[in-house]
C-alpha positions in Angstrom: -1.0 10.0 18.9 2.2 8.0 19.3 4.3 6.5 16.5 7.4 4.5 17.3 9.6 3.1 14.5 11.2 -0.1 15.8 14.4 -1.8 14.4 13.3 -5.5 14.4 10.7 -7.4 12.3 7.3 -7.4 14.0 5.9 -10.7 12.7 6.7 -13.9 10.7 8.4 -16.9 12.2 11.3 -16.8 9.7 11.7 -13.0 9.9 15.3 -13.4 11.0 15.9 -14.6 7.4 14.1 -11.6 5.8 16.3 -8.8 4.4 13.5 -6.3 4.4 11.5 -5.3 7.6 9.6 -2.3 8.8 8.0 -2.4 12.2 5.9 0.5 13.5 3.8 1.1 16.6 0.9 3.5 16.0 -2.1 4.2 18.2 -2.1 0.8 20.0 -1.4 -1.2 16.8 1.7 -2.8 15.3 2.2 -2.3 11.5 4.7 -4.9 10.4 6.1 -5.3 6.9 8.6 -8.1 6.1 10.0 -9.6 2.8 13.0 -10.6 0.8 13.1 -14.0 2.6 16.3 -16.0 2.0 16.3 -19.4 3.8 19.5 -20.5 5.5 22.0 -22.5 3.6 20.7 -25.9 4.7 17.2 -25.1 3.7 18.4 -23.7 0.4 20.3 -26.9 -0.4 17.1 -29.0 0.3 15.0 -26.6 -1.9 17.6 -26.8 -4.7 17.6 -30.6 -4.6 13.8 -30.7 -4.6 13.6 -28.3 -7.6 16.5 -30.1 -9.4 18.4 -26.9 -9.6 22.0 -27.5 -8.6 24.8 -24.8 -8.5 28.5 -24.8 -8.2 28.4 -21.5 -6.4 29.2 -21.2 -2.7 28.8 -18.6 0.1 27.4 -15.2 -0.8 27.3 -16.0 -4.6 25.1 -19.0 -3.9 22.8 -17.0 -1.7 22.5 -14.2 -4.3 21.8 -16.8 -7.0 19.1 -18.4 -5.0 16.9 -15.2 -4.8 14.0 -14.5 -2.6 11.3 -17.0 -1.6 7.6 -16.2 -1.2 6.5 -15.6 2.3 2.9 -16.2 1.4 0.9 -17.2 -1.6 2.2 -15.2 -4.6 3.9 -12.5 -2.5 7.5 -11.7 -1.6 6.5 -9.0 1.0 3.6 -8.5 3.3 2.2 -6.0 5.7 0.2 -7.1 8.6 -1.5 -5.1 11.4 -1.9 -6.4 15.0 -3.2 -5.1 18.3 -0.1 -4.0 20.4 1.0 -4.2 24.0 4.1 -2.9 25.8 7.0 -5.3 25.7 9.3 -4.0 28.4 12.2 -4.1 26.0 13.9 -0.8 25.2 14.7 -1.3 21.5 11.2 -2.6 20.6 8.9 -1.2 23.3 5.7 -2.7 21.8 4.8 -6.2 20.5 1.7 -7.8 19.0 -0.9 -9.1 21.4 -1.6 -12.2 19.4 -0.8 -13.7 16.0 -4.3 -12.8 14.7 -3.8 -10.1 12.1 -6.4 -7.4 11.7 -5.3 -6.7 8.1 -2.9 -8.1 5.6 -1.6 -6.8 2.2 0.9 -8.6 0.0 3.4 -7.1 -2.5 6.1 -8.3 -5.0 8.4 -5.3 -4.9 10.3 -3.5 -2.2 9.0 -0.1 -3.3 5.4 -1.3 -3.2 6.0 -2.9 0.3 7.5 0.4 1.6 4.6 2.5 0.3 2.1 0.0 1.6 3.6 0.1 5.0 3.5 3.9 5.0 -0.2 3.8 3.9 -1.1 1.4 6.7 0.7 3.6 9.3 -1.2 6.6 8.0 -4.5 4.7 8.1 -4.0 3.6 11.7 -2.6 7.0 12.8 -5.9 8.5 11.7 -8.0 6.0 13.6 -9.9 6.9 16.7 -9.0 3.8 18.7 -12.0 4.3 21.0 -14.7 4.3 18.4 -13.3 2.8 15.1 -12.0 -0.7 14.8 -10.6 -2.2 11.5 -12.4 -5.1 10.0 -10.9 -8.5 10.7 -9.2 -10.4 7.9 -11.5 -13.3 6.7 -10.0 -16.8 6.6 -10.1 -16.8 2.8 -7.9 -13.6 2.6 -5.2 -14.8 5.0 
């Protein structure tokens, strides 16, 4: 069994704006957890205007006042599992094969997201990848 803890987010188009990310390769799978999404300042300005929520704050104070945005329906954090393939990049030697997640779990707290990530890693570490495959996420659950 091989487990590789990698330093960059493993999924989500806006993951570069997420403050929280865990990315783990285990037994031919990527377990990726992201959250604490804070859009960039231009997007925050548009969102504040749309929500009629102005502020006189600037810089880090404005960003902290804005808070975190949901990254999915009613969730601030999520863990997804993907099939993995070698990347050829030293810092993150594995990447997801496709955007099709095998499994997804949402959370609203950092502690829950961390524990959920560890549970998924443990689950996929115990899989016999030659005989057991996880069930695919249905369209209604994603």
